[in-house]
C-alpha positions as CSV (number, residue, x, y, z in Angstrom):
1,X,0.2,0.2,-0.2
2,X,1.6,3.6,-1.0
3,X,0.7,6.6,1.1
4,X,-0.1,9.2,-1.5
5,X,-0.6,12.7,-1.0
6,X,-2.2,15.2,-3.4
7,X,-1.5,18.7,-3.9
8,X,-3.6,21.2,-5.5
9,X,-6.5,18.9,-5.6
10,X,-9.4,21.0,-7.1
11,X,-8.3,21.4,-10.4
12,X,-9.1,19.7,-13.2
13,X,-6.5,17.5,-13.0
14,X,-6.2,17.5,-9.2
15,X,-9.7,15.9,-9.1
16,X,-9.5,13.3,-11.9
17,X,-6.0,12.5,-9.3
18,X,-8.2,12.4,-6.0
19,X,-11.0,9.9,-8.1
20,X,-8.2,7.9,-10.0
21,X,-6.2,7.2,-6.1
22,X,-9.8,6.8,-4.9
23,X,-10.1,3.3,-7.4
24,X,-6.6,2.4,-6.8
25,X,-6.4,-0.2,-4.4
26,X,-2.6,-0.2,-3.9
27,X,-2.9,3.8,-2.9
28,X,-3.6,4.7,0.5
29,X,-4.8,8.8,-0.1
30,X,-3.8,10.3,3.0
31,X,-4.8,13.5,2.2
32,X,-5.3,17.0,-0.6
33,X,-2.8,20.2,0.0
34,X,-4.3,23.8,-1.7
35,X,-3.5,27.1,-0.8
36,X,-4.3,29.3,1.7
37,X,-7.4,31.0,2.2
38,X,-9.4,28.8,-0.5
39,X,-13.5,28.0,0.8
40,X,-12.8,24.0,0.5
41,X,-10.0,23.9,2.6
42,X,-11.1,21.3,5.3
43,X,-13.5,19.9,3.1
44,X,-13.6,15.7,2.7
45,X,-11.7,14.8,-0.5
46,X,-14.2,12.5,-1.9
47,X,-16.8,15.0,-1.5
48,X,-14.8,18.0,-2.8
49,X,-14.5,16.0,-6.1
50,X,-18.1,14.6,-6.3
51,X,-17.4,11.4,-5.8
52,X,-20.9,10.9,-3.9
53,X,-19.1,9.6,-0.6
54,X,-16.5,10.8,1.7
55,X,-12.9,9.7,1.7
56,X,-12.0,10.1,5.2
57,X,-9.5,13.0,4.7
58,X,-9.7,16.4,4.4
59,X,-8.1,19.3,2.1
60,X,-5.2,21.2,4.2
61,X,-3.2,24.8,3.3
62,X,-0.5,23.3,5.3
63,X,1.5,20.4,3.7
64,X,4.0,20.2,6.9
65,X,1.4,18.7,8.6
66,X,0.6,15.7,6.4
67,X,3.9,14.9,4.2
68,X,5.8,13.0,6.6
69,X,2.5,10.5,6.6
70,X,3.0,10.4,2.7
71,X,5.2,7.8,0.8
72,X,4.1,10.0,-2.4
73,X,3.5,13.4,-3.1
74,X,2.0,13.7,-6.4
75,X,0.8,16.8,-7.6
76,X,-0.3,18.7,-11.3
77,X,0.1,22.6,-10.6
78,X,1.9,25.1,-12.2
79,X,5.4,25.6,-12.1
80,X,6.4,27.8,-8.9
81,X,4.0,25.5,-7.1
82,X,6.2,22.7,-8.3
83,X,9.4,23.8,-6.6
84,X,7.7,24.8,-3.6
85,X,6.4,21.6,-3.0
86,X,9.6,19.9,-4.2
87,X,11.5,21.7,-1.5
88,X,9.2,20.2,0.9
89,X,9.6,16.3,-0.6
90,X,13.4,17.5,-0.6
91,X,13.7,18.2,3.5
92,X,11.6,15.4,4.2
93,X,13.2,13.0,2.2
94,X,9.9,12.0,0.2
95,X,9.3,11.0,-3.4
96,X,7.6,13.4,-5.9
97,X,6.0,13.2,-8.9
98,X,4.7,15.9,-10.6
99,X,2.7,16.1,-14.1
100,X,3.4,20.0,-14.3
101,X,4.2,21.5,-18.1
102,X,5.8,24.9,-18.7
103,X,9.0,24.3,-16.6
104,X,11.8,26.7,-18.0
105,X,15.4,25.0,-18.5
106,X,16.4,26.3,-14.8
107,X,13.6,24.6,-12.8
108,X,14.2,21.4,-15.3
109,X,17.4,21.4,-13.8
110,X,16.4,22.0,-10.0
111,X,14.1,18.6,-10.7
112,X,17.3,17.0,-12.0
113,X,19.2,17.9,-9.4
114,X,16.3,16.7,-6.6
115,X,16.5,13.1,-8.0
116,X,20.0,12.9,-6.5
117,X,18.4,13.0,-3.2
118,X,15.2,11.5,-3.7
119,X,13.0,9.5,-6.2
120,X,11.7,11.9,-9.4
121,X,9.4,11.8,-11.3
122,X,8.2,13.9,-14.4
123,X,6.2,13.3,-16.9
124,X,4.2,15.5,-19.5
125,X,1.4,13.6,-20.5
126,X,0.5,10.6,-18.5
127,X,-1.7,8.9,-21.1
128,X,-0.7,5.2,-22.0
129,X,-2.4,5.7,-25.3
130,X,-0.5,9.1,-25.6
131,X,2.2,6.6,-24.9
132,X,1.6,4.6,-27.9
133,X,1.3,7.1,-30.0
134,X,5.2,8.5,-29.2
135,X,6.0,5.1,-30.3
136,X,4.0,5.8,-33.6
137,X,5.6,8.9,-34.3
138,X,8.7,7.5,-33.6
139,X,8.5,4.4,-36.4
140,X,7.0,6.9,-39.4
141,X,9.4,9.5,-38.8
142,X,12.2,6.9,-39.6
143,X,10.4,5.0,-42.3
144,X,9.7,8.3,-43.7
145,X,9.9,11.6,-42.0
146,X,13.1,12.9,-43.9
147,X,10.9,13.0,-47.1
148,X,8.1,14.6,-45.2
149,X,7.2,18.3,-43.9
150,X,6.0,17.5,-40.1
151,X,4.1,19.8,-37.9
152,X,2.6,19.4,-34.5
153,X,-0.9,21.3,-33.9
154,X,-2.3,20.9,-30.1
155,X,-5.3,22.7,-28.7
156,X,-6.0,23.0,-25.6
157,X,-8.4,24.8,-23.3
158,X,-8.1,28.4,-22.8
159,X,-6.8,28.6,-19.4
160,X,-3.8,26.5,-20.4
161,X,-0.6,28.9,-19.6
162,X,2.1,27.2,-21.5
163,X,2.7,26.5,-25.4
164,X,3.3,24.7,-26.9
165,X,2.2,22.1,-24.5
166,X,4.7,19.6,-23.0
167,X,3.1,16.8,-25.0
168,X,4.3,18.8,-28.3
169,X,7.6,19.1,-26.9
170,X,7.8,15.6,-26.2
171,X,6.4,15.0,-29.5
172,X,8.9,17.1,-31.4
173,X,11.7,15.3,-29.6
174,X,10.6,11.7,-30.7
175,X,10.7,13.2,-34.3
176,X,14.0,15.1,-33.8
177,X,15.7,11.9,-32.4
178,X,14.5,9.7,-35.6
179,X,15.8,12.2,-37.5
180,X,19.0,12.8,-35.8
181,X,17.8,16.7,-36.0
182,X,18.8,19.4,-33.9
183,X,15.7,20.0,-32.4
184,X,16.9,23.5,-31.3
185,X,17.2,24.7,-34.9
186,X,14.9,22.9,-36.3
187,X,12.3,24.0,-34.7
188,X,9.3,26.6,-35.8
189,X,6.6,27.7,-33.9
190,X,3.6,29.1,-36.4
191,X,3.7,31.1,-39.8
192,X,3.6,34.7,-40.0
193,X,4.1,36.5,-43.0
194,X,5.9,35.7,-46.3
195,X,8.2,33.4,-47.1
196,X,8.5,29.4,-48.1
197,X,8.9,26.8,-45.6
198,X,12.4,25.9,-44.1
199,X,13.3,22.8,-45.1
200,X,13.9,19.9,-42.2
201,X,11.6,22.4,-39.9
202,X,9.8,20.9,-37.3
203,X,6.6,23.2,-36.7
204,X,4.6,23.8,-33.7
205,X,0.7,25.2,-33.5
206,X,-0.7,26.3,-30.7
207,X,-4.6,26.6,-29.8
208,X,-6.1,27.7,-26.9
209,X,-9.7,27.6,-27.2
210,X,-12.7,26.9,-24.9
211,X,-13.2,24.0,-22.6
212,X,-10.9,21.7,-25.2
213,X,-9.3,18.9,-22.7
214,X,-6.5,18.1,-24.9
215,X,-6.1,17.3,-28.8
216,X,-2.4,16.6,-30.3
217,X,-1.9,16.1,-34.2
218,X,1.4,15.3,-36.1
219,X,0.9,15.9,-39.5
220,X,3.5,14.1,-42.1
221,X,3.2,16.0,-46.0
222,X,4.6,14.7,-48.5
223,X,4.0,15.8,-52.1
224,X,1.0,14.2,-53.2
225,X,-0.5,13.0,-49.8
226,X,-0.2,13.4,-46.6
227,X,-0.4,11.3,-42.9
228,X,-1.9,13.0,-39.4
229,X,-1.7,10.8,-36.3
230,X,-3.9,12.2,-34.0
231,X,-4.7,11.7,-30.4
232,X,-8.0,13.7,-28.8
233,X,-8.7,13.8,-24.7
234,X,-12.1,13.9,-23.3
235,X,-11.2,14.8,-19.9
236,X,-8.6,14.7,-17.4
237,X,-9.4,10.9,-16.7
238,X,-7.0,9.8,-19.4
239,X,-4.0,11.3,-17.8
240,X,-4.7,11.1,-14.6
241,X,-4.6,6.7,-14.2
242,X,-1.0,7.1,-15.8
243,X,-0.1,9.8,-13.2
244,X,-1.5,7.8,-10.4
245,X,0.3,4.2,-11.4
246,X,4.0,6.7,-11.6
247,X,3.2,7.3,-8.0
248,X,3.2,3.5,-7.1
249,X,6.4,2.7,-9.4
250,X,8.7,4.9,-7.2
251,X,7.6,4.6,-3.8
252,X,10.7,2.8,-2.1
253,X,12.7,3.6,-5.2
254,X,16.2,4.6,-4.5
255,X,16.7,8.4,-5.3
256,X,17.2,8.9,-9.1
257,X,15.1,10.5,-12.0
258,X,12.5,8.1,-13.7
259,X,10.2,8.4,-16.4
260,X,6.4,6.6,-17.4
261,X,7.8,5.2,-20.2
262,X,9.5,2.9,-17.5
263,X,6.2,2.2,-15.4
264,X,4.2,1.7,-19.0
265,X,7.4,-0.6,-20.1
266,X,7.0,-2.7,-16.9
267,X,3.2,-3.4,-17.0
C-alpha cells in the first residue's frame, strides 16, 4: 500500500487524480493540500471532487502537517508551486511525482538535481495512449519523416498557460531523435508573414480555445498525400491513471530520475 498526498486537488487534474487514486486498491489517500484561504480547505476529498461519498481525509493548507505520513507526493499545478512542493519533499525525503508542464530550463535542472536526493518522476502526459502515439510517431519518422514536412498541432482549453504543450515538445523530441536533428535548430513556432517553409523544420501550432481538454495531431506532409497521427482526450481522466501508476512505481525506489515509459514498460 502506498500512502499518497495530492497537492492541488481542486483543479481539473487534481480532481481526476483524487478520483483515480480512490479507485486504485494499492493507494491510500492521506489527504490533499490546497492554497491558503480557499473555501474548500477542511472539506473531505471525496465530497470535494464529486465522488458522492466521503473518503475520510480532508484538504489542508499546510503540507508540513501531512507530508511525514506520505510515501509519495503527487501534484499537477504550476511550475512555481511545483518547485515549492519539491523543496518540502527534499526536506522530508519524500518521493515526488509531477505532471506539471511549462518548466523553464533552470526549473527542469532543479528537478534533475533533486533526483540525486529523492525519487523524482516528471511526466508531461500521463496517458498510456499518448505514449503509444510517441512510439508511432518515432516509427513513422524513421520510416519516412526525412521526406516529409512535419507539423505538430495542439489544442487545449483557454486557461492553459504554456505553449507549446509539454506533450507537443515531447513529440517533437521523438521526431528529432528519429531523424537525428537538433531540435533547437529545427523547431519553428507558427507562421507569420511571407516566405517559403524552411526544409527540415518541425513546426508547432498551438491553439487555446474554450474548454478543449487536449488534442495533439502530428502531420507528415508529402508531395501527393499526407499522414496524420492524432490523439484526443475527452477529459483529465485520460492522464490521471498514468500519474497514479507513476506514484506507485516510485514508492520505495532509490533516489533517481524516473519516467513514465519505465512504468508502462514494466506493465
